[in-house]
N, C-alpha and C positions, 0 to 999 in steps of 0.2 A: 504494500500500499504506499503510495506517495505521501509525502508530508503534507501537501496540500489536503488531501482526503482525510488524513490522519487527524488534521486540525480542523478542517472545514466542516466536516459532517457533525461533530459534536458542537460546534458553534452554531450550526444551523438548527440542531435537534433541541438545543437547550431551551428555547422559548417554547417549544411545544411540550416538554417535560414539565417545565415550571407551570404553564397554563392548564395543561391536563391535570396536575395534581390540584391546582386551585379548584378546577371544576368537579373533580372528584370529592374534594373535601366540603365544598360549600356551593352546590348546585343551585341552591335557593338564590345565591347572589347573582347569577347569570340568567336564571330562568325566565325573568320579566323581560329582558332584552331579546332573549331567544324566541319566545313565545310567536312572535307574528311571522317568522321563518319556519319554525318547527312544526307549527300546527298544520299548515296545508301540505308538508311533506309526510306528516304521519298518518293524514287521511289518505293519502295515495299510496303510501308504502305500509302494507300491513304488517311486515316483519319488525318494523321499529315499535318501541314501547308507545304507550297512549300519552303517559305524562310527560311534560316538557323536562322535568327534573330528571327522569330517567334517561332522555335523550341527552341531556347535557352530561351527564355521569357517563353513559355509553362513549361520547365523544371525547370526553376526557381521558377514559381508559385506553381508547385507541391512540390518542396523542401521546399519552405516557409509554404506552407499548412501542409505538412506532418511533418515538424519539430515541427511547433507549436502543432500540434495533439499529436506527441509523447511526447513532453516536458510536455504537460499538462496531459497526461495519458487518452485522448479520443482516443478511437479506436487505441491503440498503435500497435497492431499487424498489422492491415491495413496499417497504417501509416508507420510502419517500412518496409513492402514490397514495399511500393510505393517508399520510398527513396532508397531502395535498386535497384529498377527497374531505377531510375534516375542515381545512383552511376555508374553502370557498363559503359554505354556509355559514362558518362563524364570522367571517368576515362581512358577509352580507346582513347578517343579523346585527353585529355589535357597532358596525362603523358606517352609519347610513347617514354620511355627512350631508345630503342632499335634502334631508329632513329637519337639521339643526336650524334653529331661528339665530341663536346667538352667534355672531361673526367669529367671535373667538373659539367658540365649541366646534363650529363647523370647520375651522382651520385645524383644529386638533384632530376631529374625526377623520377629515381628509389626509392628514399626515398618517395616521393610524392605518387607514384603508390603502394607502399607498405603500407603507411598510409591509402589511400583509401581501400585497400584490408582489413586492420584491421577494418576499419569503417564497412565494408560490413559484416565481420564476426560479429561484434557487433549488427548489423542491423538484421543478421539471427537470433541470439539468441534472441533479443528482439521480432521478430515475432513468434518466438515458445514459448515465455514466456506466460503462462496462468494466471500469476498473482496468482499462488497458488490454482486456481480452476481448477477443472478437465476440459479438453479439450472436444470437440464434439466427437472426435474419442474415447477418453477413456470412455465417457458415454455410447457412442453406444456398445463398447466391453463389459462393465459392463453390460448394459441391456440385451445384447444377452447372456451372461454368466447365468445371472438370469433367464431368460427364458428357457434356456438349463436345469438348475437346476429344475425348476418347471416342465418341461415336464419328466424329470426322475422320481420325486417324483409321479406324475400321473400315469406314467406307472407302476410302483411299487405298487402303490395303487389298479389299476385295475387288475394286476396280483393276488395280494393277495386276492382280494375280488372275483374274477372270478372263481377261482377253486372251493371254498366251494359254491358258486352260482350254479355252474354247477353241483356239486354233489347233492344239494337239489333238483334242477330240475329233475335230472334223478331218485331220489327217489320217487317225486311226480308223475313222468310219469308212475311209475310202481304201484302205489297205484289206486285201483278201484275208480272210479268216481265221 
């Protein structure tokens, strides 16, 4: 693991572990803000809990687990995607700067909104980071290219040997018995 990954992943994950622990410990502090976003989602997705506090706790648990996995480099791509999935509704619920009446609060909420967008960008980069090893998509394309190359070589070989073999067969057919 490079030094950048060794340092960068825990730094990126720290906010999620901290915020997730806060959501697990005191979901009632976040629930009123989350309610307008959580309620329509839970109405559509029956697998989610009905109570907003339970959804906040679940989000907090995912953030703590994903943050720890990302920080330690265990399945970092999956962890980054899970964190990104929790960050979008969290940002949408908590930092609705367009609804703020007070200009100072609007500025603060816009800053937090943009900070979360920046973290989302970092998570998307982390999700795409293969750690220097080729991705499965690259391996598949590389293998397909190799198969096509081998098929071309076989086709050339068959063509190169088929004509002389056909000529020998034609001569043999004309020879008596």
